[in-house]
C-alpha positions as CSV (number, residue, x, y, z in Angstrom):
1,X,21.8,13.5,29.4
2,X,22.3,11.6,32.6
3,X,21.2,8.0,32.9
4,X,18.5,9.0,35.4
5,X,17.1,11.8,33.2
6,X,17.3,9.5,30.2
7,X,15.3,6.8,32.1
8,X,12.8,9.3,33.4
9,X,12.1,10.5,29.9
10,X,11.8,6.9,28.6
11,X,9.2,6.3,31.3
12,X,7.2,9.3,30.1
13,X,7.3,8.0,26.6
14,X,6.3,4.5,27.7
15,X,3.3,5.6,29.7
16,X,2.1,7.8,26.9
17,X,2.4,4.7,24.6
18,X,0.4,2.7,27.0
19,X,-2.3,5.4,27.1
20,X,-2.4,5.3,23.4
21,X,-3.0,1.6,23.5
22,X,-5.8,2.0,26.0
23,X,-7.3,4.7,23.9
24,X,-7.5,2.3,21.0
25,X,-9.6,0.1,23.4
26,X,-11.8,3.0,24.4
27,X,-10.4,2.7,28.0
28,X,-9.6,6.0,29.6
29,X,-9.9,5.3,33.3
30,X,-7.1,6.4,35.7
31,X,-7.3,2.9,37.3
32,X,-6.7,1.3,33.9
33,X,-3.7,3.4,33.3
34,X,-2.1,3.0,36.7
35,X,-2.9,-0.6,37.6
36,X,-2.4,-1.9,34.1
37,X,1.0,-0.3,33.5
38,X,4.3,-2.1,33.2
39,X,6.1,0.7,34.8
40,X,7.4,0.4,38.5
41,X,5.7,3.7,39.6
42,X,3.2,4.7,37.0
43,X,1.3,7.2,39.4
44,X,4.5,9.3,39.6
45,X,5.0,9.2,35.9
46,X,1.4,10.2,35.4
47,X,2.0,13.3,37.5
48,X,4.9,14.2,35.2
49,X,2.6,13.9,32.3
50,X,0.0,16.2,33.8
51,X,2.7,18.8,34.8
52,X,4.1,18.8,31.2
53,X,0.6,19.2,29.7
54,X,0.6,15.8,27.9
55,X,-2.6,14.7,29.6
56,X,-5.4,16.1,31.5
57,X,-7.8,14.6,34.2
58,X,-11.5,14.7,33.7
59,X,-13.1,13.2,36.8
60,X,-11.7,9.7,36.9
61,X,-10.8,9.7,33.2
62,X,-7.4,10.5,31.6
63,X,-7.3,12.4,28.2
64,X,-4.3,12.9,26.2
65,X,-3.7,16.5,24.9
66,X,-2.7,17.3,21.4
67,X,0.9,17.5,22.6
68,X,0.6,14.2,24.3
69,X,-1.0,12.4,21.3
70,X,1.8,13.7,19.1
71,X,4.4,12.2,21.4
72,X,2.5,9.0,21.9
73,X,1.9,8.6,18.1
74,X,5.7,9.0,17.5
75,X,6.4,6.2,20.0
76,X,3.7,3.9,18.7
77,X,4.8,4.5,15.1
78,X,8.5,3.6,15.9
79,X,7.5,0.5,17.9
80,X,5.1,-0.9,15.3
81,X,7.5,-0.2,12.4
82,X,10.3,-1.9,14.3
83,X,7.9,-4.9,14.9
84,X,7.2,-5.0,11.1
85,X,10.9,-4.8,10.3
86,X,11.9,-7.6,12.7
87,X,9.0,-9.9,11.8
88,X,8.7,-9.6,8.0
89,X,12.1,-8.5,6.8
90,X,14.5,-10.0,9.3
91,X,12.2,-13.0,9.9
92,X,12.5,-13.1,13.7
93,X,9.9,-15.6,14.9
94,X,10.2,-15.2,18.7
95,X,7.4,-12.7,19.7
96,X,9.1,-11.9,23.0
97,X,12.3,-11.0,21.2
98,X,10.4,-8.9,18.6
99,X,8.6,-6.9,21.3
100,X,11.7,-6.5,23.5
101,X,13.8,-5.2,20.6
102,X,11.1,-3.0,19.3
103,X,10.8,-1.5,22.8
104,X,14.5,-0.5,22.6
105,X,14.3,0.7,19.0
106,X,11.4,3.0,19.6
107,X,13.4,5.1,22.0
108,X,16.5,5.5,19.8
109,X,15.3,5.8,16.2
110,X,15.7,9.4,15.0
111,X,12.9,11.0,12.9
112,X,15.0,10.6,9.8
113,X,15.8,7.0,10.4
114,X,12.2,6.2,11.3
115,X,11.0,7.6,7.9
116,X,13.8,5.6,6.1
117,X,12.5,2.4,7.8
118,X,8.9,3.3,6.9
119,X,9.9,4.0,3.3
120,X,11.9,0.7,3.1
121,X,8.8,-1.2,4.3
122,X,6.6,0.5,1.8
123,X,4.7,2.6,4.4
124,X,2.7,-0.2,6.0
125,X,-0.6,0.8,7.6
126,X,-0.7,-2.0,10.2
127,X,1.8,-3.9,12.4
128,X,2.2,-7.7,12.4
129,X,-0.6,-7.9,15.0
130,X,-3.1,-5.9,12.9
131,X,-2.8,-2.7,14.9
132,X,-2.7,0.6,12.9
133,X,0.6,2.4,12.5
134,X,0.4,6.2,12.8
135,X,1.5,7.8,9.5
136,X,4.5,10.1,9.2
137,X,5.6,12.7,6.8
138,X,7.0,10.2,4.4
139,X,3.7,8.4,4.2
140,X,2.0,11.5,3.0
141,X,4.5,12.3,0.3
142,X,5.8,9.0,-0.9
143,X,3.3,8.6,-3.8
144,X,5.0,11.5,-5.6
145,X,8.5,12.0,-4.0
146,X,9.7,8.8,-2.5
147,X,10.3,5.5,-4.3
148,X,10.1,2.8,-1.5
149,X,12.5,-0.2,-1.6
150,X,9.6,-2.4,-0.7
151,X,6.4,-1.8,-2.6
152,X,3.2,-3.5,-3.7
153,X,3.7,-6.2,-6.3
154,X,1.2,-4.6,-8.6
155,X,3.4,-1.5,-8.9
156,X,6.4,-3.4,-10.5
157,X,7.2,-3.0,-14.2
158,X,6.3,-6.1,-16.2
159,X,9.4,-8.4,-16.5
160,X,10.8,-7.4,-13.1
161,X,12.1,-10.0,-10.6
162,X,11.4,-9.4,-6.9
163,X,11.5,-11.0,-3.5
164,X,8.4,-11.2,-1.4
165,X,9.0,-9.4,1.8
166,X,5.6,-9.6,3.6
167,X,1.9,-10.0,2.7
168,X,-0.8,-7.7,4.3
169,X,-4.1,-9.6,3.5
170,X,-7.3,-7.7,4.1
171,X,-8.9,-11.2,4.3
172,X,-7.6,-13.4,7.0
173,X,-8.2,-16.5,4.9
174,X,-6.2,-15.0,2.0
175,X,-2.8,-15.6,3.6
176,X,-3.6,-19.4,3.9
177,X,-4.7,-19.6,0.2
178,X,-1.5,-17.7,-1.0
179,X,0.7,-20.0,1.2
180,X,-0.9,-23.0,-0.5
181,X,0.1,-21.6,-3.9
182,X,3.7,-20.9,-2.8
183,X,3.3,-17.2,-2.4
184,X,5.3,-16.7,0.7
185,X,7.8,-14.2,2.3
186,X,11.4,-14.7,0.9
187,X,10.1,-16.4,-2.3
188,X,11.4,-14.8,-5.6
189,X,8.8,-14.0,-8.2
190,X,8.8,-12.4,-11.8
191,X,6.0,-10.3,-13.0
192,X,4.9,-11.5,-16.3
193,X,1.7,-9.5,-16.8
194,X,0.0,-6.7,-14.8
195,X,-3.5,-6.6,-16.3
196,X,-6.3,-7.7,-16.6
197,X,-4.8,-10.3,-14.2
198,X,-1.5,-10.2,-12.5
199,X,0.5,-13.1,-13.8
200,X,3.6,-14.3,-11.8
201,X,6.3,-16.7,-12.5
202,X,7.4,-18.6,-9.4
203,X,10.2,-21.0,-10.2
204,X,8.6,-23.1,-13.1
205,X,5.1,-22.3,-12.1
206,X,2.9,-19.6,-13.6
207,X,0.3,-18.1,-11.3
208,X,-2.5,-15.7,-12.1
209,X,-3.8,-13.4,-9.3
210,X,-6.5,-10.7,-9.0
211,X,-4.8,-7.3,-9.1
212,X,-6.5,-6.5,-5.8
213,X,-4.7,-9.4,-4.2
214,X,-1.4,-8.4,-5.8
215,X,-1.6,-5.0,-4.2
216,X,-1.5,-6.7,-0.8
217,X,1.8,-8.5,-1.6
218,X,4.9,-6.4,-0.8
219,X,8.1,-7.1,-2.6
220,X,11.7,-5.8,-2.9
221,X,12.8,-5.4,-6.5
222,X,15.8,-7.5,-7.5
223,X,16.4,-6.6,-11.2
224,X,15.5,-4.0,-13.7
225,X,12.9,-4.9,-16.3
């Protein structure tokens, strides 16, 4: 593949990714897609998408076909998984660097590596910004065939030590409450009890949590029970 053809294909993927994001906002206008794009010549790239059957034009609206949505979902999934990896596992704090690196990773990750990253992260459903991550084959089979390296705290065997990798609270205030209790990414915990309350040992402190809250804390197992 030449540099030009590689760049051209990357532009196709990037415009489909932008269309997916616009679709999440219920914005389907041609003007939204062209004027809001970060590409240097989005109109030409849009013509490529039409020629390939990735999108169709309905009046002034742009609609992705099934083939276009499949390719767009692949790119979105890779990008948002990369963001999760960078932000919550590698602890990168610079949002610009996270986005820039994720933009590169989304074009080079193979399907196999993407599934490995997803399994390592515990098959997260949302990116660090709260946007949904399209599921992949590994997400649909992990409950019976794949043991993720990162998993919810409530799935650990009692007596197991683990390091908190990230927290995905359903309640925005929950993250603040957990932080005040010392439940933070990179902290090592030991599961003392699973039911009826989830009891953790953090250093010399014993902490009891509702199991529903424990299911939102993702950890990497450190020792066998």
